[in-house]
N, C-alpha and C positions, 0 to 999 in steps of 0.2 A: 609243480611250482605255480604259484599265483601268477597270472598273466601280467599283472602290474609290476611284479618283481623280476620278470624274466629279462635277462641281459640281452639288449639288441645285438644283432649281427652286424659286423662291419660291412659297409657298402663297398663291394668290390668294384674294381675298374673293369667295366664291360668290354672296353677295347682290348685289354689283355686277354680276356676270355675268348673273344671272337678271333683274334689273331692266332692264339695258340691252337684253336680248333681249325685253322686253315681258312678262315673266312676274312674277306676284306670289309672295310667299313667306310661309310660316307660321312665326311665332315662338312659342316656348314661354317660360314664365316660371318662374324658380326662386326660391323664398323659403326653402327648407329648407337649412340649412348642412351638407350631407352629400355626400361624393364619390360614394357608391354610388347615391343617388337621382338625382344629376346624370348619372351614367353610364347609368342605366336610361332617363332622359328622352332623352338624346342618341341612344341606340340605337333609340328609337321612330321616328326619322326626321324630326324637326323640321328645317327649313332653318336655323334659328338658335335659340339659347337665351340668355335674358338673366338674369344673376345680379342680383337686386335687393338692393343694399346700402343703399337708402334706407328702404323700409318692410319689407323682408325681414329675416330673422334672421341674415344672413351677415356675418361679419367677414373681414378680409383673409386670415388663414391658411386659413379655410374656403374662400374664393374660389380660392386657389391650388390646393387639392386638387380642387375642382370643375372648374376650367379644365383641369387635367391630365386628368381623367376624360373631359371632352368632346373633348379633342384626339385621341382614338383613333377618332373618327368624322368624317364630312364636315361635321357641324353647326358653324355659325359662332358663336363665342363673343362675347357682348356683355355689358357691365356697366353697370347703372345706378348711378352714384355717389351718395353721400348728399346732396351739395349742390354748389354752384359753388365748388369748392376745388381749386386747381391741384395740390396735393399728391396728393389722392385721384385726380384725373383721370390724372396721369402714372403713378401706381402701378398703376392699372387697365390702362393701355396696356402698361406694362413687364411686367405679369403675363401678357400675351398676349391681351387683349381686342382684337377686330378692329372693335369699335364701342363708343362710350361714349354713354350717354344721360344728359344732365344735367337735373335737375328745375328747374322754376320759372325759366326764362329769360324775363324780362319786358321787357327793353330791349335796344337795340342794344349798349350798353356791356357788358352782361352776356354777350351773344352773342360779342362781340369777346374778352372775357376767356376764355371757354370755348374758342373756336377757337384762340387763341394757345397755350393749354395743351396742345392736341391735336397741334400741328404743330411740327416742328423749324424752326430758323432756316434761311432768312430769313423764312419764312412765320409762324413763331410763336416761342415761348420754351421749348418742351419740352426738358428736359434729356436728354442721351443716356445711356442705361443700360438697354437692353432685356434685362434679366437672363433672363427667361423668354420674352419675345416673340421674341427672336432664335432660340431653339430651336424655337418653334412655327412661325415663318415659314420656317424651314429655311435661308434664304440672303438676303443683300442687304437686310436689314431697313431700314437707313437710307435706301437708294435708293428703296424702295417704300412705306414706311410712310405717308407723307403722303397718297398716293393711295388706298391700300388700306384704311386704317382710317377709320371713319366717325364723324363728330361729329353726334349727334342732339340738337338743342335741343328741350327739352320745351315745348310750347305748352299751357298749362293754366290760364290766368287771363284775366280781362277785359282786364287791362293788356297782356298779351302779344298778345292779338288786336288791340288798338288800335295796337300797335307792330309788327305782323306783317311788313309789307313791309320795314321797317328791319332786323328780325332776319334775314329771308331774304336780304337783300342783303349780309350779312357774308361776306367771303371765308373759306373754310375750314369753313363750316357747310354740309355736303352734304345734310343731312336734318333733318327735324323729327319729333318723336314726340308725338302728341296724347294727353293724359291726360283722358279724358272725365269721370272722377269729380270731380277738382278743378275742371275747367272748369264742370261743372254747379253746384258749390257757389259758384264765383265769380260766376255769373249768378243766384244766389238760389234754386237748386233742390236737391232731394235728390241726393246722389251716386249716379251710375249709370254703368255701363260701356256698356250698350246703351240709350242715352238716347232716349226717345220724345217728350220735350217739343219742340214745334215750334221754339221759339227756339234751343235748344241744338243741335238737328239742323241748323238753318240755319247756325249758327256753325261747326259741324264741316265742313259742306260748303264753306263759304267758305274755311276754313283749307286744306282739301285742294286746292281749285281754285286758290287763290292760290299755294300752294307749288309745285304742278306747273307752273303757268304761268311760274314763275320758275326752272324747271329743278331743283327740289329734290325729293329722295325723301321719301316720307311713310310713317310707321308709326303705328299706333293700337292702343289696348287695347280688347278686346272680352270679353264674357262668354260669347257663344255663336258657333257657326260661322255661323248664319244672319245675325247682325249683321256678322260679319267679311266675308261675301260681299257684303253691301250696301256696305260701305266700299270693297271692291275695285272695285265698279261705279262708285263716286264718284271713284276714282282712287288709292286707297291702294296702296302698293307692298308694305308689310309689315303683316300683321295678327297680333296676339297674341290667343290664345284661352285663357282660364283660367290656371291656375298649378299647380305640383306639389302645393301644399297643397289647392287647390280640387278638383283631380282625385282626390287620395287621399281627401278627405272625401266626395266624391260617390260614389266606388266603394264605400267602406266603408258609407255609409248605404244604398246600394242592396242590398248583400248582407244587411245586418241587416233592412231592411224586407221584402225578399223572403222571408227566413226567418221573420220574425214573422207575415207575412200567410199563410204556408203552414200555420202552427199553428192558425189559426182554423177 
């Protein structure tokens, strides 16, 4: 067959391949709305990068530029949408996200709405129009999208924990993403990514164990590598450490502090 006429292979979701092989993955977090910074992060070697459209500063046009920058690397693009809104979810997927994290999924009904928005009929109600996703996937997007794109339901409230099993049992929810800061607040404690409070630690362990026992993948936010490694030991498949803003701030402060201390 002529090389020019050879049908390209579908771009598989590397996260699913790694997890299925028993390996954990490292996720980076993007809050700065800039294609160049996204490209720098992608070339650093993260397994995946999440564009934060909820608490980050990223709008849709910025997200398109950032997703394009990431696509020149093997890094898997994920988007955290602002809220449970079918329009935002579908636009994120059409833009080329291979995973969508939806905040504040507290009930089975909310999980069902989220799952339906992520999947094409007959599994869901996603409208067909992968304007950029079709380019990113390279081929056969409609055939593969439901299996290769991930729906992460965020578990970050006391209500979600009480409804955890019902949420996990929703078809189309392949994964959950634990938000330790909001989870801490919901249980009456100060927000923390590396939570040391025994009650919240027990809740996080319960969430991870319950999800894995039901065959779901688990992601979780962390402030440090040390905490991320603890979460992997508990069964987490994907760990996020820091963010572009936090890493830039930490690096800048270190240079300034090192310089100032040398002046003394």
